[in-house]
C-alpha positions in Angstrom: 22.5 -7.8 -33.1 24.5 -5.8 -30.8 22.7 -5.4 -27.2 21.1 -1.8 -26.9 23.3 -0.2 -24.3 22.3 2.2 -21.2 23.6 3.5 -18.1 20.9 1.6 -15.7 18.0 -0.3 -16.5 15.0 -0.3 -14.4 12.5 -3.1 -14.2 8.9 -2.1 -13.2 7.1 1.1 -13.5 5.4 1.5 -9.9 6.3 3.9 -7.1 9.7 2.0 -6.7 10.6 1.9 -10.2 9.7 5.6 -11.0 11.4 6.8 -7.7 15.0 4.9 -8.7 14.3 6.3 -12.3 13.4 9.9 -11.1 17.0 10.3 -9.1 18.5 8.9 -12.5 17.1 11.3 -14.8 20.0 12.8 -15.8 21.6 9.3 -17.0 21.0 7.2 -19.6 18.0 5.1 -18.0 15.4 2.8 -19.6 12.5 1.5 -17.7 10.7 -1.8 -18.8 7.2 -2.1 -17.6 4.9 -5.2 -18.4 1.5 -3.4 -17.9 0.4 -0.5 -20.2 0.5 2.0 -17.6 2.5 3.3 -14.9 2.2 3.5 -11.2 1.3 -0.6 -10.4 -1.1 -0.5 -7.4 -1.1 3.3 -7.2 -3.9 4.7 -9.4 -5.9 7.6 -9.4 -8.2 9.3 -12.1 -9.1 13.2 -11.8 -12.8 14.2 -12.0 -12.8 17.9 -11.6 -11.9 19.3 -8.1 -12.4 15.5 -6.7 -10.6 12.4 -7.9 -11.2 8.5 -8.1 -8.9 6.4 -6.0 -8.1 2.8 -6.5 -4.6 2.3 -4.9 -2.5 3.4 -2.5 -4.2 6.7 -0.8 -2.2 7.6 2.5 1.3 8.6 2.9 3.9 9.6 5.5 4.8 13.1 6.3 7.4 15.7 5.2 10.4 13.7 7.0 9.7 10.7 5.4 11.1 9.5 2.0 7.9 9.6 0.4 7.2 13.3 1.5 10.6 14.3 0.1 9.9 13.0 -2.9 6.5 14.7 -3.4 7.7 18.0 -2.5 10.7 17.3 -5.2 8.2 16.4 -7.7 5.8 19.0 -7.0 2.7 16.8 -5.6 0.5 18.7 -3.0 0.5 16.4 0.1 -2.0 17.6 2.8 -2.7 16.1 6.3 -6.1 14.6 6.5 -8.4 16.4 8.8 -11.2 14.0 9.2 -11.6 11.1 11.9 -9.5 8.2 10.7 -11.7 5.7 13.2 -15.1 5.7 12.1 -17.2 2.6 12.3 -20.5 1.5 10.7 -22.3 -1.3 12.2 -25.8 -3.1 11.6 -26.7 0.5 10.3 -25.0 2.5 13.2 -22.3 5.1 12.1 -20.0 6.0 14.9 -17.3 8.4 14.3 -17.3 10.9 17.7 -15.6 10.6 20.8 -12.8 8.4 22.5 -12.2 5.0 20.9 -13.0 3.4 24.2 -16.6 4.5 24.4 -17.5 3.1 20.8 -18.7 -0.4 22.3 -21.2 1.7 24.3 -22.6 3.6 21.0 -22.9 0.6 18.7 -25.5 -2.3 18.5 -23.5 -4.8 20.1 -24.3 -7.3 22.9 -23.3 -6.8 26.7 -20.7 -9.6 26.2 -19.6 -8.1 23.0 -19.1 -4.8 24.9 -17.3 -6.2 27.7 -15.0 -8.3 25.2 -14.6 -5.1 23.2 -13.2 -3.1 25.9 -10.8 -5.9 27.4 -9.4 -6.4 24.1 -9.1 -2.5 23.1 -7.2 -1.7 26.6 -4.7 -4.7 25.9 -4.3 -3.5 22.3 -3.4 0.1 23.7 -0.8 -1.1 25.6 0.8 -2.8 22.8 0.4 0.2 20.7 2.1 2.2 23.2 4.8 -0.4 23.1 4.7 -0.2 19.4 5.1 3.7 19.4 8.4 3.5 21.7 9.9 0.8 19.7 9.4 2.3 16.4 10.8 6.0 17.2 13.8 6.5 14.7 17.2 6.8 16.6 19.5 9.6 15.9 21.5 8.7 12.9 19.7 5.4 12.3 19.4 4.1 8.6 16.0 3.2 7.5 17.2 -0.4 7.0 18.0 -1.0 11.0 14.6 0.7 11.7 13.1 -1.7 9.6 14.8 -4.6 11.1 13.8 -3.4 14.8 9.8 -3.1 13.5 10.2 -6.5 11.8 11.6 -8.3 15.0 8.9 -6.6 17.2 6.4 -9.6 18.3 7.5 -11.5 15.4 7.2 -15.1 17.1 3.4 -15.4 16.9 0.3 -13.9 15.1 -1.7 -11.1 16.1 -4.5 -13.9 16.8 -2.2 -15.9 19.1 -1.0 -12.4 20.9 -4.8 -11.1 21.6 -6.2 -14.6 21.8 -9.4 -15.7 20.0 -12.0 -13.0 20.1 -15.7 -13.6 20.4 -17.0 -13.6 16.7 -18.9 -10.2 17.4 -16.0 -8.3 18.4 -13.7 -10.0 16.0 -15.1 -8.6 13.0 -14.2 -5.0 14.2 -10.7 -5.8 14.4 -10.3 -8.3 11.5 -11.6 -5.6 8.9 -8.8 -2.9 10.2 -6.0 -5.9 10.1 -7.1 -7.3 6.7 -6.2 -4.0 4.9 -2.5 -5.6 4.7 -4.3 -8.4 2.7 -3.6 -11.0 5.4 -6.0 -12.4 7.9 -5.2 -12.0 11.9 -4.1 -16.0 12.2 -1.4 -15.2 9.5 0.1 -12.1 10.1 2.7 -11.4 12.8 1.5 -9.8 16.2 3.8 -6.9 15.6 2.5 -6.1 12.2 -0.8 -5.9 13.5 -0.3 -4.0 16.3 1.5 -1.6 14.1 -1.9 -1.2 11.9 -3.6 0.1 14.9 -0.4 2.4 15.7 -1.0 3.8 12.2 -5.0 4.4 12.6 -4.8 5.6 16.2 -1.5 7.9 16.1 -2.3 10.1 12.9 0.8 12.4 13.4 3.4 9.4 13.7 1.4 7.3 10.7 0.0 7.4 7.4 -1.9 10.6 8.0 -1.6 12.2 4.7 -3.5 12.2 1.1 -2.3 13.9 -2.1 -4.6 16.8 -3.4 -5.7 15.5 -6.9 -5.0 12.1 -6.2 -1.6 10.0 -5.9 -1.6 9.9 -9.7 -0.3 13.1 -9.6 2.9 11.9 -7.9 3.1 8.7 -10.1 2.9 11.2 -13.6 5.2 13.7 -11.7 7.9 11.0 -11.4 7.2 9.7 -15.1 7.3 13.1 -16.6 11.2 13.6 -17.2 11.6 10.0 -19.0 9.1 10.1 -21.9 9.4 7.1 -24.3 12.4 6.1 -22.2 9.6 4.3 -20.1 8.6 1.3 -22.4 5.0 -0.7 -21.9 4.4 -4.3 -22.5 7.8 -5.4 -22.0 8.2 -8.9 -20.3 11.6 -9.3 -18.6 12.7 -12.8 -18.7 16.4 -12.7 -17.5 18.7 -10.5 -15.6 21.9 -11.6 -15.1 25.4 -9.7 -14.4 29.1 -10.4 -15.2 32.2 -8.2 -13.9 31.4 -5.5 -16.7 27.8 -5.0 -16.0 24.2 -6.5 -16.4 22.3 -8.2 -19.3 18.5 -7.8 -19.5 16.8 -10.2 -21.9 13.1 -9.3 -22.7 10.2 -9.7 -24.8 9.3 -6.2 -26.0 5.7 -6.8 -27.6 6.5 -9.7 -29.1 10.1 -8.7 -30.2 13.1 -10.2 -28.4 15.5 -7.7 -27.1 18.9 -7.8 -25.3 19.8 -4.7 -23.2 23.1 -4.1 -21.3 23.8 -1.4 -18.7 26.0 -0.9 -15.9 23.7 -1.7 -13.4 19.9 -2.7 -13.1 17.3 -1.8 -10.4 14.7 -5.0 -10.3 11.2 -3.6 -8.5 9.0 -6.5 -9.5 7.1 -8.6 -7.1 9.2 -10.7 -5.0 8.4 -14.0 -6.8 8.8 -12.5 -10.2 12.3 -11.1 -9.2 13.5 -14.5 -8.0 12.4 -16.0 -11.3 14.1 -13.6 -13.4 17.4 -12.9 -11.8 20.0 -15.2 -12.4 22.6 -16.3 -9.6 20.8 -15.2 -6.7 22.4 -16.3 -3.3 20.6 -19.3 -2.1 19.2 -17.4 1.0 18.0 -14.7 -0.9 16.2 -16.7 -3.4 14.3 -18.5 -0.6 13.5 -15.3 1.0 12.2 -13.7 -2.3 9.9 -16.8 -2.7 8.9 -17.2 1.0 7.5 -13.3 0.7 3.7 -13.7 1.0 0.8 -11.6 -0.8 -2.9 -11.1 -0.7 -5.5 -10.5 -3.1 -7.2 -6.7 -3.0 -10.2 -5.6 -5.0 -10.7 -1.9 -4.8 -13.6 0.2 -6.3 -14.0 4.0 -6.5 -17.1 5.8 -6.4 -18.5 9.4 -7.7 -21.2 11.0 -6.7 -23.4 14.2 -7.5 -25.0 15.0 -4.1 -24.9 19.0 -3.1 -24.3 20.9 0.0 -22.8 19.9 3.5 -23.1 16.2 4.5 -22.3 14.2 8.0 -19.4 12.4 6.3 -17.6 15.6 5.4 -15.7 15.4 8.7 -14.9 11.5 8.2 -12.1 10.3 6.0 -12.2 6.4 7.3 -15.0 4.0 8.1 -14.6 0.6 8.9 -17.5 -1.5 7.7 -17.2 -4.7 9.7 -20.5 -6.6 8.6 -20.1 -6.3 5.1 -18.5 -7.4 2.1 -15.9 -4.8 2.3 -13.5 -3.9 4.9 -13.1 -0.3 4.8 -14.8 3.1 3.3 -12.8 6.2 2.6 -14.0 9.5 1.9 -11.5 11.1 -0.4 -13.0 14.6 -0.6 -12.2 15.1 3.1 -8.7 16.2 2.4 -10.3 19.4 0.9 -12.2 20.4 3.6 -13.2 22.9 5.1 -13.6 23.7 1.1 -17.0 21.6 0.2 -17.3 20.9 -3.5 -20.5 19.4 -5.3 -20.3 15.6 -4.8 -18.1 13.3 -3.3 -15.6 10.5 -4.0 -15.4 6.9 -2.1 -12.6 4.3 -2.0 -13.6 0.8 -0.7 -12.1 -2.4 -1.2 -12.3 -6.0 -0.2 -8.8 -7.9 0.7 -7.6 -11.2 1.8 -10.3 -13.7 2.2 -13.2 -11.1 1.2 -11.2 -10.7 -2.1 -10.8 -14.4 -2.2 -14.7 -15.2 -2.1 -15.6 -12.7 -5.1 -12.3 -13.0 -7.3 -14.2 -15.0 -9.9 -17.2 -12.8 -9.8 -17.8 -10.2 -13.0 -16.5 -6.5 -12.7 -20.2 -5.4 -12.4 -21.0 -8.0 -9.8 -18.8 -6.8 -7.6 -19.4 -3.1 -8.4 -22.8 -3.7 -7.6 -21.9 -5.6 -4.3 -19.5 -2.8 -3.3 -22.1 -0.2 -4.1 -25.0 -1.8 -1.9 -22.3 -1.7 0.9 -21.7 1.9 0.2 -25.4 2.9 0.3 -26.3 0.7 3.5 -23.3 2.7 5.4 -24.5 6.0 3.9 -28.2 5.5 2.8 -28.4 9.1 1.6 -26.0 8.5 -1.5 -28.9 6.3 -3.1 -29.8 7.4 -6.3 -26.6 9.9 -6.3 -23.6 7.5 -7.8 -22.7 8.5 -11.1 -20.0 6.6 -12.0 -17.9 3.8 -10.5 -14.5 1.9 -11.4 -12.9 -1.4 -10.2 -9.4 -2.4 -9.7 -7.9 -5.8 -9.3 -4.6 -6.4 -7.7 -3.1 -9.8 -7.1 -0.7 -10.0 -5.8 -1.6 -7.3 -3.5 0.2 -6.0 -0.7 2.8 -8.4 1.0 2.2 -9.0 4.7 4.7 -10.2 7.2 4.1 -13.7 8.3 5.0 -15.1 11.7 9.0 -15.3 11.6 9.3 -12.9 8.5 12.0 -10.6 10.3 14.4 -13.8 9.9 14.7 -13.6 6.1 15.2 -9.8 6.2 18.9 -9.9 6.1 18.9 -12.0 3.2 16.4 -9.3 1.2 19.0 -6.9 2.2 22.1 -8.4 0.9 24.3 -6.4 -1.6 23.8 -8.2 -5.1 26.7 -6.7 -6.9 25.5 -4.7 -9.8 21.7 -6.1 -9.4 19.6 -3.9 -6.9 16.3 -4.8 -5.3 13.6 -2.2 -4.4 9.8 -2.6 -3.6 7.3 -2.7 -0.8 8.2 -6.4 -0.1 11.7 -5.4 1.5 9.7 -4.0 4.6 6.2 -3.1 6.3 5.9 0.8 5.3 4.4 0.3 1.8 5.1 3.1 -0.6 7.6 4.4 2.1 9.3 1.3 1.9 9.3 1.4 -2.0 10.7 5.0 -1.9 13.6 4.6 0.2 14.9 1.2 -1.2 14.6 2.6 -4.7 16.5 5.7 -3.8 19.0 3.9 -2.1 19.3 1.4 -5.1 19.6 4.6 -7.4 22.4 6.2 -5.4 24.4 2.9 -5.3 23.7 2.5 -9.3 25.4 5.8 -10.0 28.6 4.9 -8.7 29.0 1.6 -10.8 
């Protein structure tokens, strides 16, 4: 049979693949997705005024690649009005006042308080250095800024940079750092410092949520394509020649061959290395070196009514629990207070590894106990709960990660790579690498 012909083939229907396809919506483009839904790690489900969030939930501002895309699609990003630095420990919730005073408000030992303050002051200094380094320079391309961010403190782990912490204090910092699915002993110091920069400097970091949930962005990106997005398709080979690209795939049990002028591959790095033929040795090795950690997230819908003490809080760290963080999705709607609340929580890295073999119901029970221990007023008010397992989860920069970045960004002719593993900005990295790939594919 003659190969099926297209202008561009996009592999993967996560935010990277859909961003590329959005820019190619006036061309003959086809999107091949192995799963049965669009969005990849991004997932939410509407529930009246609220939504259950199970994937990515915070985004950069208007001047970012993701912010620009949201406005094009018609999604409604909104600044998060609530506190991003709440902490719940041994039954005590603290979410007010300077961070420096938290150790004196939480039930920790005198030695722990002293260690907490010393570590916090040191980290404050490092975060300030990171903030200066990460400021975009006039006319600077995203790739250049990303390389500089990867180079920052890339020669040692976060634990090596700050030193081994007292166990009581370690738990507080670990629950923030492991949001990226790596442990402090594994991640590069600069990447870890960058996480605290995001949390402590809302205006420079990821300080926006999408009203209605991030699925509104995903569905908007997918809308122009209809059945050009094909589900249940497992791509087995992507190869190029002088005239174009050939893609071999298993389409729901039927072998198919597709041809196009260009292909944009947005699969996880290890899958990309397996399916793309003829990669330069350095690029192949770099793709296989990327490290991912597991993530298990859950969403809970509740039916309480009236103002509650958590209404002005968006994020709560939970260092002594089976989960790392708790997020209040309804906070972005404030000052409007609707009936009920929607919460997202998750376990990543080693926390996720401990429970990955448990049933969905057992994990939901565990996570719900964490939720109700953190906010006891919710007992008896949970009316719906959903679980989302993601493995591989988020790629995290290991020590020395910056050295492989040039190989990952090397042009590959008619095959273009895009995805979050190409940097440290998650959805933002996915969007700008995808839109860059689409712009080049249009010329081929």
